[in-house]
C-alpha positions as CSV (number, residue, x, y, z in Angstrom):
1,X,98.8,114.2,121.8
2,X,101.1,113.9,118.8
3,X,104.7,114.9,118.7
4,X,107.2,115.8,116.0
5,X,110.9,115.7,116.7
6,X,113.7,113.5,117.8
7,X,115.4,115.7,120.5
8,X,115.5,114.2,124.1
9,X,113.1,116.9,125.3
10,X,110.2,115.4,123.4
11,X,110.5,111.9,124.8
12,X,111.0,113.4,128.2
13,X,107.8,115.4,128.0
14,X,106.1,112.4,126.5
15,X,107.1,110.3,129.5
16,X,105.9,112.9,132.0
17,X,102.6,113.1,130.2
18,X,102.2,109.4,130.0
19,X,102.7,109.1,133.7
20,X,99.5,111.1,133.9
21,X,97.7,108.7,131.6
22,X,97.9,110.6,128.3
23,X,98.4,108.7,125.0
24,X,101.2,110.0,122.9
25,X,102.0,109.3,119.2
26,X,105.3,110.4,117.7
27,X,105.6,111.2,113.9
28,X,109.0,110.6,112.9
29,X,111.2,108.7,110.3
30,X,112.1,105.0,110.9
31,X,115.7,105.8,111.5
32,X,114.9,108.2,114.3
33,X,112.5,105.7,115.9
34,X,115.4,103.3,116.5
35,X,117.3,106.0,118.2
36,X,114.3,107.0,120.6
37,X,112.9,103.6,121.4
38,X,115.0,103.1,124.5
39,X,113.7,106.5,125.9
40,X,110.1,105.3,125.9
41,X,109.3,104.5,129.6
42,X,105.5,103.8,128.7
43,X,105.3,101.8,125.5
44,X,101.6,101.0,126.3
45,X,100.9,104.8,126.0
46,X,103.6,106.1,123.8
47,X,103.7,104.9,120.2
48,X,105.8,105.8,117.1
49,X,104.3,106.4,113.8
50,X,106.9,106.1,111.1
51,X,106.9,108.6,108.3
52,X,108.3,107.8,104.8
53,X,110.8,110.5,103.9
54,X,110.9,110.7,100.1
55,X,114.2,111.4,98.4
56,X,115.0,114.8,97.4
57,X,117.4,115.8,94.5
58,X,120.8,116.8,96.1
59,X,120.3,114.7,99.2
60,X,122.4,111.6,100.0
61,X,120.4,108.4,99.6
62,X,118.7,107.3,102.9
63,X,118.6,110.7,104.4
64,X,115.9,110.9,107.1
65,X,117.3,113.1,109.8
66,X,119.5,116.2,110.2
67,X,122.2,114.0,111.8
68,X,122.5,112.1,108.4
69,X,123.7,115.2,106.5
70,X,125.9,118.2,106.5
71,X,124.3,121.4,107.7
72,X,124.5,122.9,104.3
73,X,121.9,120.4,103.1
74,X,119.3,121.0,105.9
75,X,117.0,123.0,103.6
76,X,116.6,119.9,101.4
77,X,115.6,117.9,104.5
78,X,112.9,120.5,105.1
79,X,111.6,119.9,101.5
80,X,111.6,116.2,102.3
81,X,109.5,116.8,105.4
82,X,107.1,119.0,103.5
83,X,106.4,115.9,101.3
84,X,105.2,114.0,104.3
85,X,102.2,116.3,104.8
86,X,99.7,113.8,103.2
87,X,100.9,111.1,105.6
88,X,100.6,113.2,108.6
89,X,97.1,114.6,107.5
90,X,95.8,111.0,107.1
91,X,97.2,109.9,110.5
92,X,95.8,112.9,112.3
93,X,92.4,112.3,110.8
94,X,92.5,108.8,112.2
95,X,94.1,109.5,115.6
96,X,92.0,112.7,116.2
97,X,94.3,114.0,118.9
98,X,93.4,116.8,121.3
99,X,96.7,118.6,121.0
100,X,99.8,118.4,118.7
101,X,103.3,119.5,119.8
102,X,105.7,120.4,117.0
103,X,108.8,122.4,116.4
104,X,110.2,123.0,113.0
105,X,107.7,121.9,110.3
106,X,106.0,125.2,109.4
107,X,102.8,123.7,108.0
108,X,101.8,121.6,111.0
109,X,100.0,124.3,113.0
110,X,98.0,125.3,110.0
111,X,97.0,121.7,109.3
112,X,96.2,121.2,113.0
113,X,93.9,124.2,112.9
114,X,92.2,123.0,109.8
115,X,91.5,119.7,111.6
116,X,90.3,121.4,114.8
117,X,93.4,120.3,116.7
118,X,95.2,122.6,119.1
119,X,98.9,122.9,118.4
120,X,101.9,124.0,120.5
121,X,105.2,125.0,119.2
122,X,107.5,123.4,121.6
123,X,111.3,124.1,121.3
124,X,114.0,123.4,123.8
125,X,116.4,125.7,122.1
126,X,116.7,129.5,122.6
127,X,114.4,131.8,120.6
128,X,117.6,133.1,118.8
129,X,118.3,129.7,117.3
130,X,114.6,129.4,116.2
131,X,114.7,132.9,114.6
132,X,118.0,132.1,112.8
133,X,116.3,129.4,110.6
134,X,115.5,130.5,107.1
135,X,111.8,130.8,106.2
136,X,110.5,128.3,103.6
137,X,109.7,129.5,100.2
138,X,106.0,129.0,99.5
């Protein structure tokens, strides 16, 4: 299983699944890893795969998570995460997971499908919040 996201719900779900023997890999920026490490109850089954978040014009230097910026700049963070696609694809090809949980990165389910991996959109917020997010410009 591979997870994207830094909310407490993903580490909680991962701990429950690890208790049942599943191996989990989190894809997340380094800064987020340090914030989640203490929530990992099964370090032998739950690992963190750091993503290098490229700078985007208009973003403050060192931005890796939504908590690093004002909400008005969130669209730039999505662009930065779009630039991690090659890293994610290479890691998924190596890990070859059975299932991938994701929430806000729109291209992850498409990539998972192309690689023959089942994906689940897992959100711990209401559908109204998810529906409020703007669509990416492709």
